[in-house]
mmCIF file of the C-alpha atoms, coordinates in Angstrom:
data_MODEL
# 
_entry.id   MODEL 
# 
loop_
_atom_site.group_PDB 
_atom_site.id 
_atom_site.type_symbol 
_atom_site.label_atom_id 
_atom_site.label_alt_id 
_atom_site.label_comp_id 
_atom_site.label_asym_id 
_atom_site.label_entity_id 
_atom_site.label_seq_id 
_atom_site.pdbx_PDB_ins_code 
_atom_site.Cartn_x 
_atom_site.Cartn_y 
_atom_site.Cartn_z 
_atom_site.occupancy 
_atom_site.B_iso_or_equiv 
_atom_site.pdbx_formal_charge 
_atom_site.auth_seq_id 
_atom_site.auth_comp_id 
_atom_site.auth_asym_id 
_atom_site.auth_atom_id 
_atom_site.pdbx_PDB_model_num 
ATOM 1   C CA . MET A 1 1   ? 57.235 62.517 38.416 1.00 0.00 ? 1   MET A CA 1 
ATOM 2   C CA . ASP A 1 2   ? 58.223 64.832 41.595 1.00 0.00 ? 2   ASP A CA 1 
ATOM 3   C CA . LYS A 1 3   ? 55.552 64.442 44.065 1.00 0.00 ? 3   LYS A CA 1 
ATOM 4   C CA . GLN A 1 4   ? 57.137 66.662 46.611 1.00 0.00 ? 4   GLN A CA 1 
ATOM 5   C CA . LEU A 1 5   ? 56.758 70.408 46.776 1.00 0.00 ? 5   LEU A CA 1 
ATOM 6   C CA . THR A 1 6   ? 60.099 72.282 48.038 1.00 0.00 ? 6   THR A CA 1 
ATOM 7   C CA . GLY A 1 7   ? 59.169 75.862 46.922 1.00 0.00 ? 7   GLY A CA 1 
ATOM 8   C CA . LYS A 1 8   ? 56.453 78.495 47.331 1.00 0.00 ? 8   LYS A CA 1 
ATOM 9   C CA . SER A 1 9   ? 55.067 80.535 44.648 1.00 0.00 ? 9   SER A CA 1 
ATOM 10  C CA . ALA A 1 10  ? 52.390 82.965 44.023 1.00 0.00 ? 10  ALA A CA 1 
ATOM 11  C CA . ASN A 1 11  ? 49.671 81.618 41.962 1.00 0.00 ? 11  ASN A CA 1 
ATOM 12  C CA . LYS A 1 12  ? 47.162 84.523 40.870 1.00 0.00 ? 12  LYS A CA 1 
ATOM 13  C CA . GLY A 1 13  ? 45.334 82.140 38.350 1.00 0.00 ? 13  GLY A CA 1 
ATOM 14  C CA . ILE A 1 14  ? 42.639 79.860 38.043 1.00 0.00 ? 14  ILE A CA 1 
ATOM 15  C CA . LEU A 1 15  ? 42.433 77.063 40.816 1.00 0.00 ? 15  LEU A CA 1 
ATOM 16  C CA . LEU A 1 16  ? 40.361 74.069 40.258 1.00 0.00 ? 16  LEU A CA 1 
ATOM 17  C CA . VAL A 1 17  ? 39.466 72.080 43.406 1.00 0.00 ? 17  VAL A CA 1 
ATOM 18  C CA . PHE A 1 18  ? 38.521 68.537 43.263 1.00 0.00 ? 18  PHE A CA 1 
ATOM 19  C CA . ARG A 1 19  ? 36.700 67.614 46.270 1.00 0.00 ? 19  ARG A CA 1 
ATOM 20  C CA . HIS A 1 20  ? 34.518 64.531 45.358 1.00 0.00 ? 20  HIS A CA 1 
ATOM 21  C CA . ALA A 1 21  ? 35.160 60.861 44.677 1.00 0.00 ? 21  ALA A CA 1 
ATOM 22  C CA . PRO A 1 22  ? 35.857 60.425 40.953 1.00 0.00 ? 22  PRO A CA 1 
ATOM 23  C CA . TYR A 1 23  ? 32.451 58.242 40.280 1.00 0.00 ? 23  TYR A CA 1 
ATOM 24  C CA . GLY A 1 24  ? 28.882 58.487 41.250 1.00 0.00 ? 24  GLY A CA 1 
ATOM 25  C CA . ASN A 1 25  ? 28.336 61.913 39.807 1.00 0.00 ? 25  ASN A CA 1 
ATOM 26  C CA . ALA A 1 26  ? 29.561 64.157 36.852 1.00 0.00 ? 26  ALA A CA 1 
ATOM 27  C CA . LEU A 1 27  ? 31.723 66.527 39.098 1.00 0.00 ? 27  LEU A CA 1 
ATOM 28  C CA . ALA A 1 28  ? 34.962 64.873 38.522 1.00 0.00 ? 28  ALA A CA 1 
ATOM 29  C CA . ARG A 1 29  ? 34.503 64.549 34.669 1.00 0.00 ? 29  ARG A CA 1 
ATOM 30  C CA . GLU A 1 30  ? 33.100 67.978 34.391 1.00 0.00 ? 30  GLU A CA 1 
ATOM 31  C CA . GLY A 1 31  ? 35.963 69.293 36.596 1.00 0.00 ? 31  GLY A CA 1 
ATOM 32  C CA . LEU A 1 32  ? 38.647 67.712 34.210 1.00 0.00 ? 32  LEU A CA 1 
ATOM 33  C CA . GLU A 1 33  ? 37.054 69.124 31.300 1.00 0.00 ? 33  GLU A CA 1 
ATOM 34  C CA . ALA A 1 34  ? 36.912 72.553 32.779 1.00 0.00 ? 34  ALA A CA 1 
ATOM 35  C CA . ALA A 1 35  ? 40.729 72.207 33.595 1.00 0.00 ? 35  ALA A CA 1 
ATOM 36  C CA . LEU A 1 36  ? 41.604 71.307 30.112 1.00 0.00 ? 36  LEU A CA 1 
ATOM 37  C CA . ALA A 1 37  ? 39.450 73.947 28.611 1.00 0.00 ? 37  ALA A CA 1 
ATOM 38  C CA . CYS A 1 38  ? 41.133 76.776 30.810 1.00 0.00 ? 38  CYS A CA 1 
ATOM 39  C CA . GLY A 1 39  ? 44.570 75.356 29.873 1.00 0.00 ? 39  GLY A CA 1 
ATOM 40  C CA . VAL A 1 40  ? 43.939 75.383 26.027 1.00 0.00 ? 40  VAL A CA 1 
ATOM 41  C CA . MET A 1 41  ? 42.709 78.800 26.551 1.00 0.00 ? 41  MET A CA 1 
ATOM 42  C CA . GLY A 1 42  ? 45.952 79.831 27.841 1.00 0.00 ? 42  GLY A CA 1 
ATOM 43  C CA . ALA A 1 43  ? 44.898 80.835 31.260 1.00 0.00 ? 43  ALA A CA 1 
ATOM 44  C CA . LYS A 1 44  ? 47.358 79.881 34.135 1.00 0.00 ? 44  LYS A CA 1 
ATOM 45  C CA . THR A 1 45  ? 45.424 76.980 35.500 1.00 0.00 ? 45  THR A CA 1 
ATOM 46  C CA . ASP A 1 46  ? 46.421 74.946 38.573 1.00 0.00 ? 46  ASP A CA 1 
ATOM 47  C CA . VAL A 1 47  ? 44.500 71.890 40.127 1.00 0.00 ? 47  VAL A CA 1 
ATOM 48  C CA . LEU A 1 48  ? 44.119 70.789 43.829 1.00 0.00 ? 48  LEU A CA 1 
ATOM 49  C CA . TYR A 1 49  ? 43.007 67.374 44.665 1.00 0.00 ? 49  TYR A CA 1 
ATOM 50  C CA . ILE A 1 50  ? 41.560 67.499 48.488 1.00 0.00 ? 50  ILE A CA 1 
ATOM 51  C CA . ASN A 1 51  ? 39.206 65.356 50.742 1.00 0.00 ? 51  ASN A CA 1 
ATOM 52  C CA . GLU A 1 52  ? 37.566 62.782 48.432 1.00 0.00 ? 52  GLU A CA 1 
ATOM 53  C CA . GLY A 1 53  ? 39.026 64.098 45.272 1.00 0.00 ? 53  GLY A CA 1 
ATOM 54  C CA . VAL A 1 54  ? 42.402 62.301 46.097 1.00 0.00 ? 54  VAL A CA 1 
ATOM 55  C CA . TRP A 1 55  ? 40.563 59.101 44.979 1.00 0.00 ? 55  TRP A CA 1 
ATOM 56  C CA . GLN A 1 56  ? 40.426 60.522 41.539 1.00 0.00 ? 56  GLN A CA 1 
ATOM 57  C CA . LEU A 1 57  ? 44.330 59.992 41.071 1.00 0.00 ? 57  LEU A CA 1 
ATOM 58  C CA . LEU A 1 58  ? 44.292 56.431 42.783 1.00 0.00 ? 58  LEU A CA 1 
ATOM 59  C CA . GLU A 1 59  ? 46.091 53.993 40.634 1.00 0.00 ? 59  GLU A CA 1 
ATOM 60  C CA . PRO A 1 60  ? 44.805 51.465 39.469 1.00 0.00 ? 60  PRO A CA 1 
ATOM 61  C CA . GLN A 1 61  ? 41.294 52.179 38.479 1.00 0.00 ? 61  GLN A CA 1 
ATOM 62  C CA . ASP A 1 62  ? 38.774 49.936 36.654 1.00 0.00 ? 62  ASP A CA 1 
ATOM 63  C CA . SER A 1 63  ? 36.034 51.993 35.413 1.00 0.00 ? 63  SER A CA 1 
ATOM 64  C CA . GLY A 1 64  ? 35.050 49.628 32.585 1.00 0.00 ? 64  GLY A CA 1 
ATOM 65  C CA . ALA A 1 65  ? 32.314 48.068 34.857 1.00 0.00 ? 65  ALA A CA 1 
ATOM 66  C CA . ILE A 1 66  ? 30.568 51.340 35.177 1.00 0.00 ? 66  ILE A CA 1 
ATOM 67  C CA . ASP A 1 67  ? 31.030 52.449 31.428 1.00 0.00 ? 67  ASP A CA 1 
ATOM 68  C CA . CYS A 1 68  ? 33.218 55.636 32.406 1.00 0.00 ? 68  CYS A CA 1 
ATOM 69  C CA . LYS A 1 69  ? 36.604 56.973 31.250 1.00 0.00 ? 69  LYS A CA 1 
ATOM 70  C CA . ASN A 1 70  ? 39.154 56.220 33.999 1.00 0.00 ? 70  ASN A CA 1 
ATOM 71  C CA . GLN A 1 71  ? 39.716 59.459 35.995 1.00 0.00 ? 71  GLN A CA 1 
ATOM 72  C CA . ALA A 1 72  ? 43.366 58.777 36.908 1.00 0.00 ? 72  ALA A CA 1 
ATOM 73  C CA . SER A 1 73  ? 44.267 58.449 33.297 1.00 0.00 ? 73  SER A CA 1 
ATOM 74  C CA . MET A 1 74  ? 42.350 61.569 32.223 1.00 0.00 ? 74  MET A CA 1 
ATOM 75  C CA . ALA A 1 75  ? 44.096 63.665 35.091 1.00 0.00 ? 75  ALA A CA 1 
ATOM 76  C CA . SER A 1 76  ? 47.477 62.545 33.908 1.00 0.00 ? 76  SER A CA 1 
ATOM 77  C CA . ALA A 1 77  ? 46.701 64.132 30.542 1.00 0.00 ? 77  ALA A CA 1 
ATOM 78  C CA . LEU A 1 78  ? 46.529 67.737 32.200 1.00 0.00 ? 78  LEU A CA 1 
ATOM 79  C CA . ALA A 1 79  ? 50.115 68.621 31.541 1.00 0.00 ? 79  ALA A CA 1 
ATOM 80  C CA . LEU A 1 80  ? 49.482 68.067 27.946 1.00 0.00 ? 80  LEU A CA 1 
ATOM 81  C CA . TYR A 1 81  ? 46.915 70.865 27.896 1.00 0.00 ? 81  TYR A CA 1 
ATOM 82  C CA . ASP A 1 82  ? 49.308 73.498 29.577 1.00 0.00 ? 82  ASP A CA 1 
ATOM 83  C CA . VAL A 1 83  ? 47.859 72.991 33.217 1.00 0.00 ? 83  VAL A CA 1 
ATOM 84  C CA . ASP A 1 84  ? 50.705 74.463 35.314 1.00 0.00 ? 84  ASP A CA 1 
ATOM 85  C CA . ASP A 1 85  ? 50.613 72.521 38.484 1.00 0.00 ? 85  ASP A CA 1 
ATOM 86  C CA . ILE A 1 86  ? 48.786 69.469 40.017 1.00 0.00 ? 86  ILE A CA 1 
ATOM 87  C CA . TRP A 1 87  ? 48.687 69.665 43.767 1.00 0.00 ? 87  TRP A CA 1 
ATOM 88  C CA . VAL A 1 88  ? 47.676 66.936 46.206 1.00 0.00 ? 88  VAL A CA 1 
ATOM 89  C CA . ASP A 1 89  ? 46.748 67.596 49.835 1.00 0.00 ? 89  ASP A CA 1 
ATOM 90  C CA . GLU A 1 90  ? 48.911 65.518 52.090 1.00 0.00 ? 90  GLU A CA 1 
ATOM 91  C CA . ASN A 1 91  ? 46.449 65.407 54.893 1.00 0.00 ? 91  ASN A CA 1 
ATOM 92  C CA . SER A 1 92  ? 43.609 64.130 52.859 1.00 0.00 ? 92  SER A CA 1 
ATOM 93  C CA . LEU A 1 93  ? 45.994 61.433 51.505 1.00 0.00 ? 93  LEU A CA 1 
ATOM 94  C CA . LYS A 1 94  ? 46.984 60.470 55.226 1.00 0.00 ? 94  LYS A CA 1 
ATOM 95  C CA . GLN A 1 95  ? 43.293 60.365 56.225 1.00 0.00 ? 95  GLN A CA 1 
ATOM 96  C CA . ARG A 1 96  ? 42.585 57.691 53.648 1.00 0.00 ? 96  ARG A CA 1 
ATOM 97  C CA . ASN A 1 97  ? 45.663 55.730 54.382 1.00 0.00 ? 97  ASN A CA 1 
ATOM 98  C CA . LEU A 1 98  ? 47.254 56.622 51.009 1.00 0.00 ? 98  LEU A CA 1 
ATOM 99  C CA . SER A 1 99  ? 50.609 57.763 50.084 1.00 0.00 ? 99  SER A CA 1 
ATOM 100 C CA . SER A 1 100 ? 52.460 59.195 47.130 1.00 0.00 ? 100 SER A CA 1 
ATOM 101 C CA . ALA A 1 101 ? 53.078 55.650 45.727 1.00 0.00 ? 101 ALA A CA 1 
ATOM 102 C CA . ASP A 1 102 ? 49.189 55.229 45.369 1.00 0.00 ? 102 ASP A CA 1 
ATOM 103 C CA . ILE A 1 103 ? 48.609 58.092 42.982 1.00 0.00 ? 103 ILE A CA 1 
ATOM 104 C CA . ASN A 1 104 ? 49.559 58.903 39.529 1.00 0.00 ? 104 ASN A CA 1 
ATOM 105 C CA . ALA A 1 105 ? 50.096 62.662 39.333 1.00 0.00 ? 105 ALA A CA 1 
ATOM 106 C CA . GLY A 1 106 ? 50.609 65.769 41.590 1.00 0.00 ? 106 GLY A CA 1 
ATOM 107 C CA . LYS A 1 107 ? 52.952 67.164 43.864 1.00 0.00 ? 107 LYS A CA 1 
ATOM 108 C CA . ILE A 1 108 ? 52.076 66.619 47.689 1.00 0.00 ? 108 ILE A CA 1 
ATOM 109 C CA . ILE A 1 109 ? 51.543 69.791 49.806 1.00 0.00 ? 109 ILE A CA 1 
ATOM 110 C CA . ASN A 1 110 ? 50.747 70.539 53.481 1.00 0.00 ? 110 ASN A CA 1 
ATOM 111 C CA . THR A 1 111 ? 48.134 72.301 54.687 1.00 0.00 ? 111 THR A CA 1 
ATOM 112 C CA . ALA A 1 112 ? 49.828 75.787 54.791 1.00 0.00 ? 112 ALA A CA 1 
ATOM 113 C CA . ARG A 1 113 ? 50.440 75.688 51.347 1.00 0.00 ? 113 ARG A CA 1 
ATOM 114 C CA . VAL A 1 114 ? 46.757 74.526 50.439 1.00 0.00 ? 114 VAL A CA 1 
ATOM 115 C CA . GLN A 1 115 ? 45.715 77.601 52.263 1.00 0.00 ? 115 GLN A CA 1 
ATOM 116 C CA . GLU A 1 116 ? 48.084 79.823 50.369 1.00 0.00 ? 116 GLU A CA 1 
ATOM 117 C CA . LEU A 1 117 ? 46.916 78.400 47.071 1.00 0.00 ? 117 LEU A CA 1 
ATOM 118 C CA . LEU A 1 118 ? 43.186 79.193 48.046 1.00 0.00 ? 118 LEU A CA 1 
ATOM 119 C CA . ALA A 1 119 ? 44.299 82.653 49.300 1.00 0.00 ? 119 ALA A CA 1 
ATOM 120 C CA . THR A 1 120 ? 46.267 83.729 46.134 1.00 0.00 ? 120 THR A CA 1 
ATOM 121 C CA . SER A 1 121 ? 44.433 82.238 43.312 1.00 0.00 ? 121 SER A CA 1 
ATOM 122 C CA . LYS A 1 122 ? 42.355 84.967 41.293 1.00 0.00 ? 122 LYS A CA 1 
ATOM 123 C CA . SER A 1 123 ? 39.554 82.467 40.590 1.00 0.00 ? 123 SER A CA 1 
ATOM 124 C CA . ILE A 1 124 ? 38.545 79.189 42.212 1.00 0.00 ? 124 ILE A CA 1 
ATOM 125 C CA . LEU A 1 125 ? 36.142 76.519 40.709 1.00 0.00 ? 125 LEU A CA 1 
ATOM 126 C CA . SER A 1 126 ? 35.259 73.641 42.984 1.00 0.00 ? 126 SER A CA 1 
ATOM 127 C CA . PHE A 1 127 ? 34.357 70.328 41.681 1.00 0.00 ? 127 PHE A CA 1 
# 
């Protein structure tokens, strides 16, 4: 999967922003369910992983001990539900000593592109 963004485009759709760690609360799971619902309903839907949210894409994850679904596996299914793009904040990865090799999905984008996504999205849901 291509993990580097080379071009820019206007969004004008729904942007779901994942800011929280994958476990410890229901935000990650509820956000993924919202993204899947938006995609199935035909809405232009993009997802942005930023701050602690980048941990949701970390491979491998073993969530069996806490009896939860694996967030990384669920995120990899977004494309099947017509979620247009999955974006990952480059700065958030660097701050956590992670790289594109550590995550299972997403196109890595810089801070300027993150700001552009936030500015051009018609609706933003934050999880």
